[in-house]
N, C-alpha and C positions, 0 to 999 in steps of 0.2 A: 977668394971664396966667398959670397953675399949670404948672411943667412936669412932673408928678406922673406916678412911676413907672408908676401902677395903669393910665394908661391903655392904648389900644389901639397896639401898634405901625404897624400901615398905616390909616387913616383914607383909606376912598374917597372923600371928599373933600379929601382928604391934599394934600401936592406930587406934582407929574407922573412924576419918575424912581420913586416908589411904585408908581404906576396901569401905569407901562410895564412893570416888573418883573415886576405879576400878569401882564397881558397876555400874555408874552413866556412865563412859565412853563406858562401856560395853551394856547398855540399850538406851544408846544412837543411838550406831552403830544397834543394831538390828532392835528401828524403823524405822531408815532411811532406812536399807534394803527392809523394811515395805513397808515405803512409797515409794522407790524407783519401788520392784514388783508392787504396786497397780498402778503407775502412767504406766508403762507398759504394764498391762491386760487392764487399759482406752483405749491407743492409737490404743492398737489392738483391739478392741471392736469399737472403732472407724473407725478405717483403713477399717473393714470387712464391718459393715454399709455402711460407704461410697460405697465400691466398688458395692456391692447387690441393694444399689441405684441405683448407675451407669448400670451395667447390665440391672435392669430394666428398665430405661428409655429408653434403645439403642433397647431393645430388642421391649419396645413399639412406639419406632422410626421404626424402624425397619418393624414391620406390621403395620403400618400407612402409609409407604412408597411402602409396596407391593399389599396391598388393594387400593392405587388411583392409582397402574400401572396397575392392572387387572379390576378395571372400567372404565380406559384409553384404555384398549386390548379389553375390552367388545363393545367398544362405537366406535372405529376408525376403521373402516371395509372397504375394497377398493374389489369392487368386481373382479377383475383385480388382484389382487393377494390375494385371497382369502384363498386360503391352505395355505399361510406361516401368515394370521389374525387369521385363528384357531388355527391354533399350538400353536401361540405367548397364546391364552384364557389358555388348557390345558394345556400350561407348568406350568399355574400360578394355575391350577387347581389341586384339590385331592379328594378323597373319593366321596361323592353320588353327590358334581357338577362334578366331572372329570368324572362322567360314564354317568350322563343325558345330559352335553354337548356334549361329544361324540358322544354319542344315537340321539342327532338331528341335528348333525353338516351336516352330509349329507344332509338332508333336509333342512338346512341351508345353505349352500352352494348353490343348485339348487335355492334357491328362491330369494338369495344375485346378483346371477350372470345373471340371467334372467332379475332380474326387473335393473339390472346395478347401483346397491347400492353404495354409496360414502359416509360414513358417518365419520366427524372428530371431533373426543369427544376432549372437553378440562376441565379438571376439575377443579372445583370451588371452590370446600372446602370439608373437610374433619376431621373426627371428631374421638377420640377415644372411647368407649363406658367402653367398659372394658376389662383388659387385663392380663396376668403372662406372663410366660415365657415361654408357650407353645400353648396357645391357646390369639384369639382375636377378637372382634367384634368389625365393623367400620360403622360409616354414611359417605357413597361418597356422591357427589352433582354435579352432569355431566353435561355442556350446549354438544350437539352433533347436530352438520349442516348436514343434510341427503338432499342430491341429491338421483334421483331415476330418472326411464323412466317418472314416472307421477309428479313428481318434479320438474325438470330439474333448475330449481332457487334456489331449497333448500329451508329445512325447520327446523327451531329452534327447539330442543324439550330438555326436561330440564330432566333427570332422578334424583331418592333419591332411592339410594341401602344401603341395611345393607348388608356386607360381612364377614364371619365368618371364621376368618384363623386359623390354624393350624400350628405349628413351624414342621418343617422334615429337621434336622440337623441346616445348614443355612439357610434355603431358608422359607418362612410364606407364604403358601399356600393357596385358596379359597377352603374352604370347605361346604361352603353352602351361598347360593345369592338370595334375595328376593326386588322385588321393596317394595318402599314406601312410601305413600301418602307425 
């Protein structure tokens, strides 16, 4: 039996301690790779959840902003520029609300013009009742100072509105509106 230094350090048929050392190394590598894969998967899931939450928050904020603007458009009217005011309301409308408002616009224009109505709205508060990526319901409180031929000094009115909105592309449009107590 020769102890030549040119022979392999670890012989697969060699002593059991050397085989255990190789097995431990392989198991350690496999466990390490599995841990890295689990960490990567957890990071991906976390990033996706954060992105979804951010998109949901952005959609809710956009719906709230659109409802505030539509309520302001409805309560800020000037008989001298009525066509632009009515168009602004219709531009923020869709569905049944758009159809109803368009049908009533001619009569509304006549009444507002004949009475020299000037109304200046101011959103006091707005809150999202519910919302998802494509629909939302918002409550808006608006104060409006309304001047006309009968009340030239003006009269303050407070309106509470519930607006239902739908997302069309990147825009939120009012599909229904009702005044609430």
